[in-house]
C-alpha positions in Angstrom: 19.8 2.3 21.6 17.1 -0.3 20.8 19.8 -2.6 19.6 21.7 -2.4 22.9 18.5 -3.0 24.9 17.7 -6.0 22.7 21.1 -7.4 23.3 20.8 -7.0 27.0 17.7 -9.0 27.2 19.0 -11.6 24.7 18.7 -15.1 26.1 22.4 -15.5 25.7 23.0 -12.6 28.1 20.7 -14.3 30.6 22.7 -17.6 30.3 25.9 -15.5 30.6 24.6 -14.0 33.8 23.8 -17.5 35.3 27.0 -19.2 34.2 28.9 -16.0 35.0 27.3 -15.8 38.4 28.7 -19.2 39.2 32.1 -18.3 37.9 32.0 -14.9 39.6 31.1 -16.5 42.9 33.9 -19.0 42.5 36.4 -16.2 41.7 35.1 -14.0 44.5 35.5 -16.8 47.0 39.1 -17.3 45.8 39.7 -13.6 46.0 38.4 -13.5 49.6 40.4 -16.5 50.6 43.6 -15.2 49.1 43.0 -11.7 50.7 41.7 -12.7 54.2 43.1 -16.1 54.8 46.3 -15.8 52.8 46.6 -12.2 53.9 47.8 -11.2 50.4 47.6 -7.7 49.1 44.2 -7.2 47.4 45.9 -6.7 44.0 47.8 -10.0 44.3 44.7 -11.8 45.6 42.8 -10.5 42.6 45.5 -11.6 40.2 45.6 -15.1 41.6 41.8 -15.4 41.6 41.8 -14.4 37.9 44.6 -16.8 37.0 42.7 -19.8 38.5 39.2 -18.7 37.5 39.9 -17.9 33.9 40.0 -21.5 32.8 36.8 -22.5 34.6 35.2 -19.4 33.1 36.4 -20.2 29.6 35.2 -23.8 29.7 31.7 -22.9 31.1 31.1 -19.9 28.8 32.4 -21.7 25.8 30.1 -24.7 26.4 27.0 -23.2 28.0 26.8 -19.6 27.1 28.1 -19.5 23.6 27.5 -23.2 22.9 30.7 -23.9 21.1 31.5 -27.5 21.6 34.1 -27.8 18.8 37.6 -26.6 19.5 37.7 -23.3 17.7 41.4 -23.0 18.1 41.5 -19.2 18.4 39.0 -18.7 21.2 41.3 -19.7 24.2 44.0 -17.2 23.3 41.4 -14.5 22.6 39.7 -15.4 25.9 43.0 -15.1 27.9 43.8 -11.9 26.1 40.4 -10.4 26.9 40.7 -11.4 30.5 44.1 -9.8 30.7 42.5 -6.5 29.7 39.5 -7.1 31.9 41.9 -7.9 34.8 43.8 -4.7 34.3 40.5 -2.6 34.2 39.2 -4.5 37.2 42.4 -3.9 39.1 42.4 -0.2 38.3 38.8 0.2 39.3 39.3 -1.7 42.5 42.3 0.4 43.4 40.3 3.5 42.8 37.5 2.2 45.1 40.0 1.1 47.8 42.6 3.9 47.7 40.5 6.9 46.8 37.1 6.0 48.1 38.6 4.0 51.0 36.3 1.0 50.6 37.2 -2.3 52.0 38.7 -4.4 49.1 36.0 -7.1 49.6 33.2 -4.5 49.2 35.1 -2.7 46.4 35.3 -5.9 44.4 31.6 -6.5 44.7 31.0 -3.1 43.0 33.7 -3.7 40.4 32.1 -7.1 39.5 29.0 -5.3 38.2 30.9 -3.1 35.7 33.3 -5.9 34.7 30.5 -8.3 34.0 28.9 -6.1 31.4 32.2 -5.4 29.7 33.1 -9.1 29.7 29.9 -10.1 28.0 30.4 -7.6 25.2 34.0 -8.7 24.6 33.1 -12.4 24.7 30.0 -12.2 22.5 31.5 -9.9 19.8 35.1 -11.0 19.8 36.1 -14.2 21.7 33.1 -16.4 20.7 31.7 -14.3 17.9 29.8 -16.0 15.1 29.5 -14.2 11.8 25.9 -13.0 12.3 26.8 -11.5 15.7 29.4 -9.1 14.4 
């Protein structure tokens, strides 16, 4: 438990929250635009927002959060794979919030973002951008 708490207050986690906050805001605005302006189903709007946002998120987290300036070769495929899983979990959670709890998709996604953010950090730190001493 102490290890988990130490990791949560790790400076890398704080940078992740700042960089991720920017990326999340960008992705949420895209989601809202696709959903409200484009009048797309919330699942399709989420899919398109992820498809566009994943590359910005990869670049900013690689450079600023995990400070990998060299091309690691394997990190982009890992990042895309991790975001495919995260997207599926986000989509399932959002569907639960919208279909079962009858929340508006925009409000439901705000809730889903909190859970997805924590999961995303763990996957990125320990798998996508892992350095030997982090594992």
